[in-house]
C-alpha positions in Angstrom: -9.8 -89.1 40.2 -11.2 -92.3 41.9 -13.3 -91.9 45.0 -12.6 -94.2 48.0 -16.1 -94.3 49.5 -18.3 -97.5 48.8 -15.4 -99.6 47.5 -15.7 -102.0 50.4 -18.5 -102.9 52.9 -19.6 -104.3 56.1 -17.2 -105.2 59.0 -13.4 -105.5 58.3 -10.3 -107.0 60.1 -6.6 -106.2 60.2 -4.9 -109.3 58.7 -2.0 -110.6 60.9 0.2 -113.4 60.0 -0.5 -115.1 63.4 -3.6 -116.4 62.2 -3.1 -116.5 58.5 -3.1 -120.1 58.2 -6.2 -120.4 60.1 -8.3 -117.8 58.1 -7.2 -119.7 54.8 -8.4 -123.0 56.3 -11.7 -121.6 57.7 -13.1 -118.2 56.7 -14.1 -115.7 59.5 -17.7 -115.4 58.7 -18.5 -111.8 59.8 -15.4 -110.5 57.9 -16.3 -108.4 54.8 -12.8 -107.1 54.0 -9.0 -107.2 55.1 -6.8 -104.4 55.7 -2.9 -104.9 55.6 0.2 -102.4 56.2 1.6 -102.4 53.1 5.1 -102.1 54.3 4.7 -105.6 55.9 3.5 -107.4 52.5 4.9 -105.6 49.6 8.4 -107.7 49.6 6.9 -110.8 50.8 7.4 -114.2 48.7 7.7 -117.8 49.2 4.8 -119.6 51.2 3.6 -116.2 52.9 3.5 -114.4 49.4 1.4 -117.2 47.8 -1.0 -117.4 50.9 -1.5 -113.7 50.7 -2.2 -113.9 47.0 -4.7 -116.6 47.8 -6.3 -114.0 50.4 -6.4 -111.2 47.9 -8.1 -113.4 45.2 -11.0 -114.2 47.6 -11.6 -111.1 49.8 -11.6 -107.2 49.3 -8.7 -105.5 50.6 -7.7 -102.1 51.7 -3.9 -100.8 52.5 -3.2 -98.9 55.6 0.3 -97.3 55.6 2.9 -96.9 58.4 5.8 -95.3 57.1 4.8 -92.7 54.6 5.4 -90.0 56.8 3.0 -87.5 55.3 3.8 -84.7 57.6 7.5 -84.6 57.7 10.0 -82.1 56.1 12.0 -85.2 54.5 11.6 -85.6 50.9 8.5 -87.5 50.1 9.6 -91.2 49.4 8.1 -91.5 45.8 9.7 -94.8 45.1 7.8 -96.4 47.8 4.7 -94.9 46.4 5.3 -96.2 43.2 5.9 -99.7 44.5 2.7 -99.4 46.5 0.9 -98.5 43.1 2.0 -101.8 41.8 1.4 -103.8 44.7 -2.1 -102.4 45.0 -2.6 -103.3 41.1 -1.2 -106.8 41.6 -3.6 -107.6 44.5 -6.7 -105.6 43.4 -6.4 -103.5 46.6 -9.3 -101.1 46.6 -7.4 -98.0 48.3 -4.9 -96.8 50.5 -4.8 -94.6 53.7 -2.3 -93.1 56.0 -1.9 -91.4 59.2 -2.0 -87.6 59.7 1.4 -87.7 61.4 5.1 -88.1 60.6 7.6 -90.8 61.4 10.9 -89.7 59.9 13.1 -86.6 60.4 16.6 -87.5 58.7 15.8 -91.1 59.1 13.2 -93.2 60.7 11.7 -92.2 64.0 9.8 -95.8 64.5 6.7 -93.9 66.1 4.0 -91.7 64.7 4.6 -88.1 65.8 2.0 -85.3 65.9 2.2 -82.6 63.1 2.0 -79.1 64.7 -1.5 -77.7 64.2 -0.4 -74.5 62.2 -1.7 -73.1 59.0 1.9 -73.6 57.6 1.8 -77.4 58.4 -1.7 -77.4 56.7 -0.4 -76.4 53.3 2.6 -78.6 53.6 0.8 -81.5 54.3 -2.0 -81.0 51.9 0.7 -80.5 49.0 2.1 -83.9 49.8 -1.3 -85.8 50.2 -1.8 -84.2 46.7 1.3 -85.5 45.2 0.6 -88.9 46.8 -2.7 -88.9 44.8 -1.3 -88.0 41.6 1.1 -90.9 41.7 -1.7 -93.2 42.6 -4.1 -91.8 40.5 -6.9 -92.1 43.0 -7.8 -90.3 46.4 -6.4 -91.4 49.6 -8.0 -91.4 53.1 -6.2 -89.8 55.8 -6.8 -90.9 59.5 -7.2 -88.7 62.5 -4.7 -90.0 64.9 -3.9 -90.1 68.7 -1.4 -87.8 70.3 -0.1 -87.1 73.4 1.3 -83.6 72.9 0.6 -80.9 70.6 3.8 -78.7 69.9 3.3 -75.3 68.2 -0.6 -75.5 68.4 -2.3 -72.5 66.6 -5.6 -74.2 66.0 -7.7 -77.2 67.4 -7.1 -80.8 66.4 -10.6 -80.7 64.4 -9.9 -77.3 62.8 -6.4 -78.6 61.6 -7.9 -82.1 60.3 -10.6 -80.7 58.3 -8.2 -78.1 57.1 -5.7 -80.6 55.9 -8.4 -82.7 54.4 -10.0 -80.0 52.5 -7.0 -78.5 50.9 -5.6 -81.6 49.8 -9.0 -83.0 48.5 -8.7 -86.3 49.9 -11.0 -88.6 51.9 -11.1 -89.6 55.8 -10.3 -92.8 57.6 -12.3 -92.3 60.9 -10.8 -93.7 63.9 -13.3 -94.0 66.5 -11.1 -95.1 69.1 -8.6 -92.0 68.6 -11.3 -89.8 69.0 -12.2 -91.2 72.3 -8.5 -91.3 73.3 -7.8 -87.8 72.4 -11.0 -86.5 74.1 -10.0 -88.1 77.5 -6.2 -87.2 77.2 -7.1 -83.5 75.9 -10.3 -82.9 77.6 -12.6 -82.2 74.9 -16.1 -83.3 73.8 -15.8 -86.4 71.6 -19.2 -86.3 70.1 -18.7 -82.6 69.2 -15.4 -83.6 67.5 -17.5 -86.4 65.7 -20.4 -84.0 64.5 -17.5 -81.7 62.6 -16.2 -84.6 60.8 -17.2 -84.1 56.8 -19.6 -87.1 56.2 -19.2 -87.0 52.7 -15.4 -87.9 52.9 -15.6 -90.8 55.1 -14.3 -93.9 53.2 -14.4 -96.3 56.4 -13.5 -96.4 60.0 -11.3 -98.0 62.6 -12.3 -99.4 66.0 -10.0 -100.6 68.6 -9.1 -101.0 72.2 -6.6 -99.1 74.3 -4.7 -99.1 77.5 -6.0 -97.1 80.8 -2.8 -95.4 82.3 -4.8 -93.2 84.6 -8.4 -92.0 84.7 -7.2 -88.9 82.4 -4.7 -90.8 80.4 -5.2 -93.4 77.6 -3.0 -95.0 75.5 -3.7 -96.2 71.8 -2.3 -99.7 72.0 -5.0 -101.8 69.8 -4.2 -104.4 72.2 -7.5 -104.8 74.2 -10.9 -105.4 73.9 -13.0 -102.5 72.7 -14.9 -100.7 75.9 -18.6 -99.5 75.9 -17.9 -95.8 75.5 -16.1 -96.4 72.2 -18.8 -98.6 71.0 -21.3 -95.9 71.8 -19.4 -93.6 70.1 -19.5 -95.7 67.0 -23.5 -96.0 67.5 -23.2 -92.0 67.5 -21.2 -92.0 64.2 -23.5 -94.2 62.4 -26.6 -92.0 63.8 -25.0 -88.9 62.3 -23.8 -90.3 59.2 -25.3 -93.5 58.2 -23.5 -97.0 58.4 -20.0 -97.0 56.7 -17.5 -99.7 56.7 -15.8 -100.5 59.8 -12.7 -102.3 60.8 -11.4 -103.8 63.8 -7.9 -103.2 64.6 -5.8 -105.6 66.8 -1.9 -105.3 66.7 -1.0 -106.5 70.3 -2.2 -109.2 72.5 -3.8 -111.0 69.6 -6.6 -113.3 70.7 -7.6 -116.2 69.0 -9.9 -116.1 65.9 -13.2 -116.7 68.0 -12.5 -113.7 70.0 -11.6 -111.7 66.9 -14.8 -113.0 65.2 -16.9 -111.9 68.1 -15.7 -108.3 68.3 -16.2 -108.2 64.3 -19.7 -109.7 64.7 -20.4 -106.7 67.2 -19.5 -104.2 64.6 -21.7 -106.1 62.0 -24.7 -106.1 64.6 -24.5 -102.4 65.1 -24.2 -101.9 61.4 -27.5 -104.0 61.1 -29.2 -102.2 63.6 -28.6 -98.8 61.9 -29.4 -100.0 58.5 -32.8 -101.2 59.8 -33.3 -97.6 61.4 -32.4 -96.0 57.9 -34.9 -98.4 56.3 -37.8 -97.5 58.8 -36.9 -93.7 58.4 -36.9 -93.8 54.7 
C-alpha cells in the first residue's frame, strides 16, 4: 500500500478561493505544495474548476478532509470515498488526510467532535480507517485534533492517538498548533506529547494561529498569526525528527498574499536551518 511520506516537500499553504486568481497570475515563491479540502472542490466546474485544474497541473497537492467523520457510529460514506479517489486521480493529488474526530450522528453536526479516549473507540476507528485505505488503495494520514472536553476518557490523548495509528497502520498528520492549544487547555507538557509521536509515520505537519480566550483557554481558529511558542514547538519537532513538509493553515481573517508568503517563508527558513544542522551532524 502506498506510503504518504516524502510525496510532497518543503513548505505548503492551504489554497483558498479568495486568492486563487492572484496565485495563478503570480506564484507565491516559497510555497512548495498546496492543500485543499476535497469537499470544497470535488464538484466545482466552470471557471473555478478550470482554474483549479491549472493549479493541480503546476503544483503538488494534498487533500485534507472535513466531513468523513471517521469516529462516527454512522455508516461510513463509501460513495464519498470512491468519489474522492476519482478526484485525487484526476488531479494527481498525492494523498489524503483526515481528523481524528467525528462530525455526524444521524446527520451532520457541522463541527469536529472529540472521540472518547477508550479502547472500544480505538478498535472502531481503526477499522474504519483501514476500510478507507482499502478503497483508496493507499495509506492515509490522521491528524491529532484540538478538543475542549474529553467525555468517557479512559486513556490519555497521546495513548489514544498512538493506539489508533498503530492498529489502523496509517500515517500521521502532525498538527503543531493543536498540540500547543491542547497542552494549555488540558494542562500537559507539549514537548512530552511531541516526543511520543511515532516519527516514522509523520507524512507532513500543520501549523496555524489560534485565539486566546483566557490564559488557560485557547481556541483553534486558524484565524491569526502563528505565535512564538508554536514556532518554537516546530523547532523542537524538527530537532527530534528531522525536517518534514509543513503547511500553513489560514481559514479565517485571511490576510493578503504578501502576509501569507511571509509566514510560509518563515516555515521554509526554519526548515533550512534544521537541514543545515542535519548536514553538519552527518
